[in-house]
Backbone as CSV, one residue per row, in Angstrom:
resi,resn,N_x,N_y,N_z,CA_x,CA_y,CA_z,C_x,C_y,C_z
1,MET,27.783,-34.038,177.454,26.651,-33.407,177.988,27.046,-32.393,179.072
2,ALA,26.630,-31.016,178.809,27.060,-30.187,179.549,26.663,-30.255,181.025
3,ILE,27.496,-29.970,181.957,27.406,-30.265,183.217,27.356,-29.020,184.041
4,PRO,26.170,-28.962,184.892,26.145,-27.571,185.659,27.138,-27.389,186.686
5,ARG,27.670,-26.107,186.693,28.792,-25.871,187.643,28.703,-26.554,189.040
6,ALA,27.250,-26.503,189.713,27.196,-27.056,190.871,27.244,-28.468,191.112
7,ALA,27.073,-29.124,189.873,27.147,-30.803,189.736,28.575,-31.071,189.801
8,LYS,29.459,-30.426,189.604,30.650,-30.626,189.897,31.222,-30.750,191.544
9,THR,30.085,-30.390,192.470,30.460,-30.493,193.661,30.648,-32.157,193.810
10,LEU,31.201,-32.589,194.939,31.282,-33.860,195.473,29.858,-34.503,195.623
11,ARG,28.914,-33.747,196.254,27.521,-34.182,196.544,26.466,-33.182,196.301
12,ARG,25.716,-33.626,195.450,24.718,-32.578,195.119,23.396,-32.856,195.908
13,THR,23.122,-31.805,196.321,21.833,-31.873,197.122,20.408,-31.673,196.472
14,ARG,19.382,-32.540,197.145,17.952,-31.934,196.300,17.712,-30.545,195.939
15,ILE,18.043,-29.539,196.766,17.795,-28.175,196.300,18.682,-27.715,195.302
16,GLN,20.116,-28.347,194.967,20.684,-28.141,193.909,20.076,-28.469,192.616
17,GLU,19.802,-30.021,192.614,18.967,-30.438,191.630,17.705,-29.696,191.219
18,GLU,17.032,-29.401,192.207,15.715,-28.562,191.780,16.016,-27.100,191.429
19,LYS,16.894,-26.535,191.654,17.581,-25.076,191.358,17.818,-25.262,189.993
20,GLU,18.592,-26.464,189.613,19.054,-26.427,188.151,18.043,-26.649,187.230
21,GLU,16.914,-27.470,187.546,15.836,-27.816,186.851,14.908,-26.435,186.739
22,GLN,14.986,-25.692,187.769,14.261,-24.542,187.696,14.827,-23.498,186.637
23,ILE,16.075,-23.509,186.597,17.177,-22.637,185.713,16.805,-23.417,184.061
24,LEU,16.999,-24.469,184.039,16.605,-24.840,182.587,15.387,-24.843,182.232
25,GLU,14.367,-24.816,182.945,12.910,-24.593,182.439,12.682,-23.122,181.948
26,ALA,13.249,-22.320,183.087,13.259,-20.802,182.407,13.941,-20.670,181.333
27,ALA,15.011,-21.060,181.166,15.990,-21.170,179.802,15.229,-21.411,178.709
28,LEU,14.354,-22.592,178.822,13.729,-23.340,177.544,12.963,-22.331,177.348
29,ASP,12.219,-21.818,177.899,11.095,-20.666,177.883,11.552,-19.533,176.982
30,VAL,12.657,-19.003,177.536,13.530,-17.928,176.896,14.134,-18.313,175.681
31,PHE,14.843,-19.206,175.587,15.536,-19.633,174.469,14.484,-19.937,173.272
32,SER,13.308,-20.699,173.706,12.283,-21.131,172.569,11.709,-19.850,171.950
33,VAL,11.593,-19.151,172.605,11.215,-17.700,172.063,11.818,-16.880,171.193
34,SER,13.068,-16.597,171.913,14.104,-15.444,171.498,15.275,-16.150,170.631
35,GLY,15.362,-17.564,170.870,16.741,-18.029,170.420,17.665,-17.645,171.285
36,PHE,18.978,-18.170,170.978,20.160,-18.073,171.683,20.656,-16.600,171.475
37,ARG,20.590,-16.063,170.208,21.350,-14.390,170.394,20.235,-13.496,171.008
38,GLY,18.964,-13.798,170.957,17.972,-12.856,171.584,17.909,-12.968,173.045
39,SER,18.530,-14.008,173.676,18.353,-14.406,174.891,19.474,-13.602,175.665
40,THR,18.977,-13.236,177.036,20.121,-12.839,178.124,19.900,-13.615,179.367
41,ILE,21.132,-13.644,179.912,21.123,-14.220,181.437,20.105,-13.373,182.478
42,ASP,19.851,-12.251,182.168,19.046,-11.412,182.992,17.623,-11.925,182.693
43,GLN,17.210,-12.024,181.439,15.768,-12.617,181.345,15.662,-13.880,181.749
44,ILE,16.598,-14.749,181.696,16.507,-16.041,182.109,16.239,-16.191,183.754
45,ALA,17.029,-15.312,184.551,17.195,-15.173,185.881,15.542,-14.500,186.399
46,GLU,15.313,-13.682,185.540,13.880,-13.062,185.961,12.813,-14.021,185.778
47,VAL,12.971,-14.727,184.678,11.850,-15.975,184.480,12.047,-16.992,185.570
48,ALA,13.368,-17.107,185.930,13.441,-18.400,186.991,13.133,-17.834,188.435
49,GLY,12.790,-16.495,188.597,12.630,-16.017,189.649,13.861,-15.872,190.838
50,MET,14.932,-15.714,190.303,16.107,-15.711,191.220,17.075,-14.675,190.876
51,SER,17.954,-14.252,191.583,19.088,-13.415,191.246,20.027,-14.019,190.175
52,LYS,20.628,-12.940,189.277,21.593,-13.279,188.258,22.806,-14.132,189.070
53,PRO,23.439,-13.535,190.218,24.474,-14.276,190.693,23.936,-15.497,191.185
54,ASN,22.868,-15.782,191.873,22.371,-17.135,192.189,22.199,-18.011,190.957
55,LEU,21.770,-17.630,189.696,21.723,-18.307,188.791,23.309,-18.788,188.326
56,LEU,24.057,-17.923,188.177,25.352,-18.092,187.919,26.244,-18.906,188.581
57,TYR,25.777,-19.356,189.710,26.314,-20.261,190.657,26.209,-21.654,190.126
58,TYR,25.047,-21.991,189.371,24.766,-23.059,188.858,25.213,-23.119,187.469
59,PHE,24.945,-22.163,186.551,25.395,-22.284,185.121,26.111,-20.925,184.758
60,ARG,27.589,-21.146,184.699,28.464,-19.897,184.613,28.077,-18.889,183.309
61,THR,27.629,-19.697,182.266,27.382,-18.828,181.151,25.923,-19.155,180.288
62,LYS,25.534,-18.535,179.514,24.420,-18.537,178.700,24.539,-19.815,177.839
63,GLU,25.760,-20.235,177.348,26.327,-21.102,176.379,25.932,-22.507,177.241
64,ALA,26.447,-22.561,178.520,26.228,-23.546,179.442,24.956,-23.976,179.385
65,MET,23.932,-23.031,179.751,22.374,-23.403,179.867,22.082,-23.894,178.722
66,HIS,22.319,-23.286,177.269,21.773,-23.505,176.139,22.278,-24.942,175.687
67,ARG,23.511,-25.208,175.895,24.154,-26.653,175.558,23.580,-27.820,176.262
68,ALA,23.094,-27.713,177.683,22.367,-28.413,178.653,21.107,-29.067,178.122
69,LEU,20.521,-27.627,177.600,19.123,-28.019,176.944,19.016,-28.705,175.712
70,ILE,20.253,-28.310,175.008,20.120,-29.049,173.419,20.711,-30.217,173.446
71,ASP,21.603,-30.841,174.609,21.844,-32.097,174.881,20.921,-32.811,175.188
72,ARG,19.785,-32.411,176.118,18.805,-33.181,176.715,17.575,-33.129,175.467
73,VAL,17.412,-32.211,174.509,16.525,-32.269,173.598,16.989,-33.345,172.804
74,LEU,18.249,-33.312,172.090,18.799,-34.309,171.063,18.597,-35.753,171.499
75,TYR,18.868,-36.037,172.835,18.744,-37.371,173.541,17.474,-37.731,173.485
76,ASN,16.512,-36.974,174.015,15.214,-37.406,174.075,14.446,-37.322,172.501
77,TRP,14.703,-36.527,171.720,14.105,-36.325,170.464,14.598,-37.492,169.710
78,LEU,15.728,-38.241,170.112,16.330,-39.399,169.126,15.615,-40.563,169.606
79,GLU,15.299,-40.525,170.629,14.817,-41.861,171.339,13.957,-42.893,170.447
80,PRO,13.022,-42.165,169.823,12.136,-42.816,168.916,12.809,-43.651,167.662
81,LEU,13.632,-42.746,167.139,14.673,-43.529,166.232,15.590,-44.443,166.810
82,ARG,16.028,-44.595,167.799,16.924,-45.549,168.524,16.091,-46.757,168.571
83,ALA,14.811,-46.569,168.647,13.827,-47.823,169.139,13.442,-48.340,167.663
84,PHE,13.874,-47.717,166.483,13.763,-48.388,165.077,14.251,-49.824,165.220
85,ASP,13.503,-50.720,164.882,14.001,-52.114,165.197,14.051,-52.907,163.922
86,ALA,15.312,-53.347,163.409,15.659,-53.889,162.300,15.095,-55.280,162.102
87,GLU,14.551,-55.731,163.277,13.810,-57.235,163.242,12.443,-56.775,163.248
88,GLY,11.789,-55.893,163.443,10.337,-55.346,163.449,9.763,-55.283,161.925
89,ASP,8.482,-55.483,161.878,7.677,-55.299,160.732,8.026,-53.869,160.275
90,PRO,8.267,-53.456,158.888,8.858,-52.099,158.622,7.540,-51.077,158.727
91,GLU,6.394,-51.667,158.213,5.211,-50.625,158.495,5.011,-50.402,159.838
92,ALA,5.090,-51.460,160.856,4.636,-50.943,162.005,5.683,-50.260,162.770
93,GLU,6.895,-50.488,162.298,8.205,-49.687,162.818,7.795,-48.158,162.317
94,ILE,7.564,-48.086,161.111,7.348,-46.595,160.449,6.136,-46.019,161.118
95,ARG,5.178,-46.719,161.259,3.973,-46.070,161.922,4.193,-45.692,163.247
96,SER,4.959,-46.254,163.981,5.215,-45.893,165.493,5.919,-45.030,165.341
97,TYR,7.045,-44.909,164.604,7.835,-43.628,164.295,7.295,-42.266,164.294
98,ILE,6.213,-42.344,163.442,5.527,-41.322,162.812,4.681,-40.968,164.114
99,ARG,4.124,-41.617,164.857,3.051,-41.391,165.845,3.957,-40.815,167.138
100,ARG,5.273,-41.676,167.409,5.951,-40.853,168.378,6.505,-39.624,168.446
101,LYS,6.824,-39.082,167.080,7.374,-37.923,166.791,5.994,-36.926,166.904
102,LEU,5.070,-37.358,166.508,3.826,-36.358,166.679,3.598,-36.054,167.955
103,GLU,3.838,-37.355,169.052,3.532,-36.819,170.308,4.103,-36.074,170.986
104,MET,5.700,-36.095,170.347,7.029,-35.137,171.105,6.514,-33.814,170.659
105,ALA,6.098,-33.483,169.252,5.716,-32.314,168.776,4.382,-31.797,169.597
106,ARG,3.627,-32.487,170.103,2.352,-32.197,170.617,2.789,-31.797,172.232
107,ASP,3.550,-32.652,172.780,4.029,-32.416,174.315,5.235,-31.621,174.523
108,PHE,6.140,-31.406,173.739,7.473,-30.570,173.883,7.520,-29.732,172.906
109,PRO,6.396,-28.646,172.423,6.914,-27.774,171.531,8.033,-26.667,171.490
110,ARG,8.242,-26.469,172.735,9.286,-25.544,173.231,10.764,-26.141,172.772
111,GLU,10.877,-27.375,173.154,12.237,-28.041,172.672,12.140,-28.229,171.366
112,SER,11.228,-28.418,170.422,11.384,-28.509,169.140,11.844,-27.035,168.517
113,ARG,11.161,-25.928,169.344,11.564,-24.507,168.680,12.933,-24.300,168.845
114,LEU,13.383,-24.689,170.206,14.666,-24.485,170.484,15.800,-25.066,169.446
115,PHE,15.419,-26.329,169.165,16.205,-26.995,168.324,16.119,-26.221,166.722
116,ALA,15.028,-25.917,166.576,14.753,-25.274,165.144,15.397,-24.088,165.144
117,ASN,15.526,-23.241,166.225,16.381,-21.963,166.129,17.621,-22.233,166.048
118,GLU,18.518,-23.070,166.692,19.709,-23.397,166.606,20.026,-23.807,165.235
119,MET,19.158,-24.520,164.515,19.391,-25.117,163.403,19.475,-23.604,162.257
120,LEU,18.475,-22.899,162.481,18.358,-21.703,161.615,19.599,-20.601,161.530
121,GLN,20.402,-20.945,162.796,21.528,-20.038,163.071,22.771,-20.808,162.738
122,GLY,22.818,-21.979,161.867,23.880,-22.640,161.631,24.426,-23.587,162.511
123,ALA,23.439,-24.025,163.621,24.145,-25.113,164.629,25.269,-24.564,165.163
124,PRO,25.867,-23.391,165.509,27.007,-22.967,166.087,27.539,-23.763,167.152
125,HIS,26.465,-24.147,168.079,26.710,-24.684,169.379,26.573,-26.153,169.357
126,VAL,26.164,-26.827,168.218,25.946,-28.211,168.389,26.437,-29.015,167.253
127,LEU,27.135,-28.270,166.242,27.459,-28.856,164.995,28.465,-30.390,165.251
128,ASP,29.173,-30.112,166.309,30.060,-31.443,166.793,29.069,-32.591,166.643
129,MET,27.921,-32.252,167.507,27.061,-33.525,167.828,26.459,-33.918,166.482
130,LEU,26.048,-32.875,165.700,25.260,-33.402,164.318,26.301,-34.254,163.623
131,LYS,27.386,-34.029,163.404,28.337,-34.545,162.759,29.099,-35.876,163.295
132,GLY,28.646,-35.970,164.575,29.154,-37.113,165.511,28.094,-38.159,165.719
133,PRO,27.461,-38.078,167.098,26.435,-39.145,167.412,25.068,-39.049,166.561
134,LEU,24.625,-37.866,166.107,23.613,-37.852,165.295,23.911,-38.699,164.204
135,LYS,24.795,-38.194,163.314,25.125,-38.846,162.015,25.229,-40.351,162.210
136,GLU,25.909,-40.681,163.281,26.099,-42.213,163.505,24.769,-42.874,163.576
137,LEU,23.955,-42.326,164.495,22.507,-42.948,164.765,21.907,-42.981,163.181
138,VAL,21.753,-42.122,162.775,21.037,-41.894,161.391,21.500,-42.954,160.497
139,ASP,23.058,-43.107,160.079,23.548,-43.962,159.499,23.375,-45.144,159.667
140,GLU,23.327,-45.580,161.026,22.803,-46.881,161.695,21.275,-47.302,160.977
141,LYS,20.385,-46.248,161.159,19.112,-46.486,160.751,18.840,-46.552,159.326
142,ALA,19.571,-46.017,158.724,19.588,-45.635,157.199,19.899,-47.195,156.723
143,ALA,20.647,-47.824,157.396,21.365,-49.247,157.042,20.046,-50.227,157.180
144,VAL,19.537,-50.053,158.227,18.325,-50.853,158.656,17.204,-50.810,157.209
145,ILE,16.867,-49.408,156.893,15.958,-49.292,155.946,16.332,-49.919,154.601
146,ARG,17.860,-49.757,154.323,18.261,-50.471,153.144,17.955,-52.084,153.371
147,THR,18.101,-52.433,154.285,17.885,-54.016,154.383,16.443,-54.519,154.059
148,TRP,15.634,-53.561,154.700,14.284,-53.614,154.471,13.684,-53.504,152.800
149,ILE,14.623,-52.727,152.113,14.437,-52.554,150.853,14.824,-53.688,150.061
150,LYS,16.323,-54.049,150.338,16.750,-55.406,149.811,15.908,-56.578,149.927
151,SER,15.232,-56.709,151.121,14.382,-57.897,151.089,13.141,-57.978,150.477
152,GLY,12.912,-56.609,149.827,11.591,-56.391,149.236,10.515,-56.155,150.256
153,LYS,10.727,-55.569,151.414,9.668,-55.603,152.244,9.016,-53.970,152.123
154,ILE,9.760,-53.108,151.401,9.293,-51.742,151.515,9.903,-51.493,149.822
155,ALA,9.139,-50.330,149.492,9.731,-49.847,148.045,11.049,-49.156,148.099
156,ARG,11.745,-49.105,147.209,13.082,-48.482,146.879,12.682,-46.975,147.263
157,CYS,13.602,-46.515,148.080,13.554,-45.048,148.419,15.147,-44.878,149.007
158,ASP,15.337,-43.353,149.175,16.439,-42.939,149.995,16.462,-42.775,151.246
159,PRO,17.002,-43.884,151.909,16.674,-43.861,153.589,16.951,-42.425,154.309
160,TYR,17.760,-41.670,153.914,18.125,-40.525,154.547,17.015,-39.602,154.371
161,HIS,16.428,-39.552,153.025,15.531,-38.467,152.644,14.220,-38.927,153.397
162,LEU,13.925,-40.204,153.632,12.769,-40.465,154.428,12.922,-40.325,155.791
163,ILE,13.952,-40.456,156.389,13.853,-39.901,157.657,13.887,-38.390,157.749
164,PHE,14.512,-37.668,156.957,14.352,-36.246,156.982,12.753,-35.722,156.838
165,SER,12.376,-36.621,155.951,10.853,-36.081,155.549,9.944,-36.283,156.997
166,ILE,10.243,-37.264,157.549,9.526,-37.704,158.747,9.639,-36.584,159.598
167,TRP,10.815,-36.350,160.053,11.184,-35.233,160.974,10.577,-33.789,160.418
168,SER,10.606,-33.549,159.295,10.038,-32.307,158.969,8.662,-31.993,158.876
169,THR,7.961,-33.526,158.521,6.634,-33.219,158.632,5.850,-33.217,160.068
170,THR,6.451,-34.107,160.841,6.094,-34.240,162.197,6.253,-33.012,163.338
171,GLN,7.669,-32.429,162.814,7.900,-31.435,163.796,7.238,-29.937,163.232
172,HIS,6.788,-29.887,161.927,6.147,-29.039,161.576,5.000,-28.691,162.754
173,TYR,4.262,-29.368,163.164,3.112,-29.257,164.234,3.672,-28.641,165.557
174,ALA,4.928,-28.612,165.735,5.364,-28.003,166.787,5.806,-26.764,166.539
175,ASP,6.647,-26.627,165.496,7.289,-25.411,164.847,6.344,-24.111,164.638
176,PHE,5.219,-24.797,163.766,4.325,-23.900,163.443,3.058,-24.092,163.547
177,ASP,3.074,-24.439,165.174,1.825,-24.699,165.621,0.706,-23.582,165.377
178,VAL,1.135,-22.309,165.386,0.269,-21.102,165.252,-0.477,-21.190,164.148
179,GLN,0.310,-21.309,163.135,-0.141,-21.398,161.602,-1.133,-22.526,161.394
180,VAL,-0.690,-23.657,161.797,-1.749,-24.963,161.843,-3.062,-24.764,162.449
181,ARG,-2.957,-23.994,163.738,-4.333,-23.723,164.181,-4.888,-22.838,163.524
182,ALA,-4.497,-21.628,163.044,-5.170,-20.745,162.542,-5.748,-21.094,161.272
183,VAL,-5.063,-22.079,160.173,-5.329,-22.285,159.151,-6.660,-23.562,159.296
184,LEU,-6.388,-24.323,160.344,-7.505,-25.530,160.723,-8.865,-24.702,161.102
185,GLY,-8.789,-23.510,161.912,-9.799,-22.895,162.438,-10.143,-23.666,163.841
186,GLU,-10.948,-22.976,164.507,-11.552,-23.504,165.991,-11.919,-24.855,165.817
187,GLU,-12.841,-25.232,165.040,-13.320,-26.487,164.896,-12.498,-27.677,164.746
188,HIS,-11.326,-27.525,164.065,-10.405,-28.562,163.841,-8.997,-28.428,164.517
189,SER,-8.813,-27.362,165.201,-7.328,-27.061,165.813,-7.163,-27.440,167.222
190,GLY,-8.056,-28.479,167.789,-7.980,-28.819,169.182,-6.817,-30.039,169.158
191,ASP,-6.436,-30.686,170.205,-5.664,-31.898,170.237,-5.681,-32.981,169.013
192,GLY,-7.234,-32.835,168.591,-7.513,-33.784,167.583,-6.709,-33.582,166.525
193,ARG,-6.006,-32.646,166.220,-5.340,-32.457,164.958,-4.165,-33.220,164.774
194,PHE,-3.656,-33.659,165.978,-2.308,-34.548,165.972,-2.722,-35.933,165.644
195,GLU,-3.998,-36.411,165.860,-4.485,-37.671,165.394,-4.898,-37.612,163.882
196,ASP,-5.527,-36.655,163.534,-5.691,-36.668,161.893,-4.210,-36.181,161.221
197,ALA,-3.429,-35.654,161.953,-2.083,-35.388,161.319,-1.392,-37.140,161.015
198,ALA,-1.311,-37.909,162.154,-1.140,-39.097,162.303,-1.518,-40.085,161.091
199,ARG,-2.638,-39.870,161.161,-3.440,-40.629,160.064,-3.171,-40.480,158.797
200,PHE,-2.998,-39.206,158.312,-2.755,-38.761,156.970,-1.097,-39.005,156.713
201,LEU,-0.324,-38.911,157.729,1.056,-39.246,157.455,1.369,-40.623,157.322
202,GLU,0.525,-41.425,158.145,0.567,-42.869,157.797,0.374,-43.185,156.394
203,GLN,-0.866,-42.675,155.972,-1.115,-43.036,154.509,-0.067,-42.327,153.605
204,LEU,0.233,-41.451,153.931,1.393,-40.925,152.902,2.673,-41.721,152.745
205,PHE,3.252,-42.018,154.032,4.528,-42.628,153.757,4.178,-44.135,153.723
206,ILE,3.381,-44.739,154.393,3.300,-46.171,154.542,2.677,-46.632,153.037
207,GLY,1.761,-45.975,152.772,1.086,-46.044,151.220,2.271,-46.053,150.130
208,GLY,2.852,-44.870,150.254,4.179,-44.863,149.207,5.324,-45.447,149.420
209,LEU,5.275,-46.573,150.348,6.523,-47.473,150.543,6.055,-48.884,150.419
210,ARG,5.007,-49.013,150.400,4.637,-50.334,150.043,5.035,-50.887,148.672
211,PRO,5.792,-52.036,148.678,6.322,-52.360,147.463,5.182,-52.508,146.390
212,ASP,5.376,-52.732,145.310,4.632,-52.841,143.957,4.164,-54.381,144.074
């Protein structure tokens, strides 16, 4: 986890914690729109409503802010996958995972776009995390899915591509939200679109995974 410069002091004050959150909120706004390369510290300072020297007291570089955000996004974004329970009913577990991922797409669209921008650039700042903790978690949950397959609880499938498919279909509603709302039109583009998406994706995945 990237540590803010001010956090390295012996005692962090409430004001320091609030300032760090203020900066990260501003950085999330800027990075999620412009990407890492298109963003500047001056832009982030302006959105945060503070001077550049003051911002740099808390985060010395643009990279430090970006890494702190990516660390936070990955931790929160993977929480539903961590909850995947090997002892649970596969249909219930997959249904819950789809719905939780759609809830995150609805509630945290900036975070999803931040992560998507990083991936589109080749993940230069987080490749170590993708090859390390992320891969380890996905390997673990792929083993859970294989166990369900061997016990005849779900149809044969590639566990990795199942997880990838759930990621891509659910995060589409955050990363391509403008397109989704434009195509659906005003009548169907309210928050109900996420419930509609959940029902469809449950039918798609769970129906396709039911054993013969």
